[in-house]
C-alpha positions as CSV (number, residue, x, y, z in Angstrom):
1,M,22.5,-1.5,-5.9
2,T,20.1,-4.1,-4.0
3,I,16.6,-3.2,-3.7
4,Q,15.5,-3.2,0.0
5,V,12.0,-1.6,0.1
6,I,9.8,-2.7,-1.6
7,L,6.5,-0.3,-1.9
8,L,2.7,-1.8,-3.7
9,N,0.5,0.4,-4.3
10,G,-3.2,0.1,-5.4
11,G,-6.5,0.5,-4.7
12,S,-8.7,-1.5,-1.9
13,S,-9.5,-5.1,-2.4
14,A,-6.8,-4.3,-5.3
15,G,-4.8,-7.9,-4.2
16,K,-2.0,-6.0,-2.6
17,S,-1.6,-7.6,0.7
18,G,-2.2,-11.1,-1.3
19,I,0.9,-10.7,-3.2
20,V,3.0,-9.5,-0.2
21,R,2.7,-12.6,1.9
22,C,3.6,-14.2,-1.7
23,L,6.8,-11.8,-1.9
24,Q,7.7,-13.1,2.3
25,E,7.4,-17.2,0.5
26,V,9.2,-16.6,-2.6
27,L,12.1,-14.0,-2.2
28,P,15.3,-15.1,-0.9
29,G,15.8,-14.0,2.9
30,P,13.3,-12.4,5.8
31,W,11.5,-9.6,4.2
32,L,9.4,-8.0,7.0
33,A,5.5,-6.3,5.9
34,F,4.7,-3.4,6.4
35,G,0.8,-2.3,5.5
36,I,-1.6,1.3,5.9
37,D,-3.7,-1.3,7.7
38,S,-1.8,-2.3,10.2
39,L,-1.3,1.3,10.8
40,V,-5.1,2.0,11.0
41,D,-5.6,-0.6,13.2
42,A,-2.8,0.4,15.7
43,L,-4.7,4.2,16.2
44,P,-6.3,4.8,18.9
45,R,-10.0,5.7,18.8
46,R,-9.7,9.3,19.1
47,L,-8.0,9.2,15.4
48,R,-10.0,7.1,13.7
49,G,-13.0,9.7,12.9
50,A,-13.5,13.6,11.5
51,D,-11.7,15.1,14.8
52,G,-8.4,14.9,12.6
53,G,-7.4,11.2,11.9
54,I,-8.9,9.1,9.3
55,E,-12.9,8.7,8.5
56,F,-14.3,6.0,6.8
57,A,-17.6,7.4,5.1
58,E,-20.6,5.2,4.2
59,D,-20.0,5.7,0.8
60,G,-16.3,4.3,0.9
61,G,-14.9,7.6,0.5
62,V,-12.0,8.4,3.2
63,H,-11.2,11.3,4.9
64,V,-8.0,12.2,6.3
65,G,-7.2,15.2,8.9
66,A,-3.9,16.9,10.3
67,G,-3.5,13.8,13.1
68,F,-3.3,11.3,11.0
69,R,-1.2,12.1,8.8
70,A,1.3,13.4,11.7
71,V,1.5,9.5,13.0
72,E,1.6,8.0,8.9
73,A,4.7,10.3,8.9
74,A,6.0,9.0,11.9
75,W,5.4,5.7,10.8
76,R,7.0,6.3,7.2
77,E,10.2,7.4,9.0
78,G,9.9,4.2,11.1
79,V,9.6,1.6,7.9
80,A,13.0,3.9,6.5
81,A,14.6,3.2,9.3
82,T,13.9,0.0,9.4
83,A,14.8,-0.6,5.4
84,R,18.3,1.5,6.8
85,A,19.1,-0.9,9.8
86,G,19.2,-3.5,6.9
87,A,15.8,-5.2,7.2
88,G,14.0,-5.9,3.3
89,I,11.2,-4.5,3.6
90,V,7.9,-4.9,1.7
91,V,5.1,-1.7,2.2
92,D,1.1,-2.2,1.1
93,D,0.0,1.3,0.7
94,V,-3.1,3.2,-0.9
95,F,-1.8,6.5,-2.1
96,L,-5.0,8.4,-1.5
97,G,-3.1,11.5,-2.8
98,G,-1.8,10.0,-5.9
99,A,1.9,11.7,-6.9
100,A,2.0,13.8,-3.0
101,S,1.6,9.9,-1.4
102,Q,4.9,8.8,-3.7
103,Q,6.3,12.5,-3.0
104,R,5.7,12.2,0.8
105,W,7.7,7.9,0.4
106,R,10.1,9.4,-1.3
107,K,11.5,11.8,1.3
108,A,11.5,9.4,3.9
109,L,13.2,6.6,1.7
110,A,16.0,9.0,0.9
111,G,18.8,7.1,-0.3
112,L,17.4,3.5,-0.4
113,A,17.3,1.5,-2.5
114,V,13.1,1.5,-3.8
115,L,10.9,-0.6,-6.0
116,W,8.0,1.0,-6.8
117,V,4.9,-1.7,-8.3
118,G,1.3,-0.1,-9.2
119,V,-1.1,-3.1,-8.6
120,R,-3.8,-2.7,-10.5
121,C,-7.3,-4.5,-10.8
122,D,-10.4,-3.9,-12.5
123,P,-12.8,-1.7,-10.4
124,E,-15.7,-4.3,-11.2
125,V,-13.5,-6.8,-9.9
126,A,-12.2,-5.0,-6.9
127,A,-16.0,-4.0,-5.9
128,A,-17.1,-7.9,-5.5
129,R,-13.6,-8.5,-4.0
130,E,-14.3,-5.7,-1.4
131,L,-18.2,-6.8,-0.8
132,A,-16.7,-10.7,-0.3
133,R,-14.3,-9.5,2.4
134,G,-17.1,-7.9,4.2
135,D,-14.8,-5.5,6.1
136,R,-14.8,-2.3,4.1
137,A,-17.9,0.5,3.1
138,P,-19.4,-0.9,-0.5
139,G,-18.2,1.5,-2.3
140,M,-14.3,2.0,-1.5
141,A,-12.6,-0.1,-3.8
142,A,-14.2,1.5,-6.9
143,A,-13.9,4.8,-5.9
144,Q,-10.4,4.3,-5.4
145,A,-8.9,2.3,-8.6
146,G,-8.7,5.2,-10.5
147,P,-7.5,8.5,-8.2
148,V,-4.2,6.1,-6.5
149,H,-1.9,5.7,-9.6
150,R,-2.8,9.5,-10.7
151,G,0.4,11.2,-11.5
152,V,2.2,7.9,-9.4
153,E,5.5,7.0,-11.1
154,Y,6.0,3.1,-10.9
155,D,9.1,1.3,-12.0
156,L,6.6,-2.1,-12.4
157,E,2.8,-2.5,-12.5
158,V,1.0,-5.7,-12.2
159,D,-2.4,-6.4,-12.7
160,T,-4.4,-9.0,-10.4
161,T,-7.7,-8.7,-12.5
162,H,-6.6,-11.9,-14.1
163,T,-3.8,-12.7,-12.4
164,E,-2.9,-14.8,-9.3
165,S,-0.8,-12.9,-6.5
166,L,1.6,-15.3,-6.5
167,A,2.6,-15.1,-10.1
168,C,2.2,-11.4,-9.4
169,A,4.7,-11.8,-6.6
170,R,6.9,-13.5,-8.8
171,I,6.8,-11.0,-11.3
172,I,8.0,-8.5,-8.7
173,A,10.6,-11.1,-7.3
174,A,12.0,-11.3,-10.9
175,R,12.9,-7.0,-10.7
176,V,14.2,-7.7,-6.9
177,G,16.8,-10.0,-7.7
């Protein structure tokens, strides 16, 4: 079956977004990119805080409430509908709940051919990237590096610690066909 969705999971600053941009260049045909950061950016202000939305703590922790979960579920279903309509999709996500997060995606993507990709990066390297970016709470990359992969099953894993985004994208693209 031809891959319809490529789903990348990894911690903050692991290099997922760079890989997504490279995948869009190396994959044949158009592939649309959907990322959890874009969903967060699209949220109304009232869902960007402790009252049921998503909260980014000063120590790098992320706290998710019921309001965010509801919007996130709708977003996942929308991404899946776009794939079902015939578009190739690349998703950049952070499985804060590890295996439970993957299960929510599996439910939304039921019946679609998905390539599950783990994007790993040494926590110290990710933390240095986080610092250089300047748009993340310090500690987020290190805090997420391990837990986002806990219990998650992948078809393929790449490590951006010493491998550039383009090389990782080519490894992934080779599995797409």
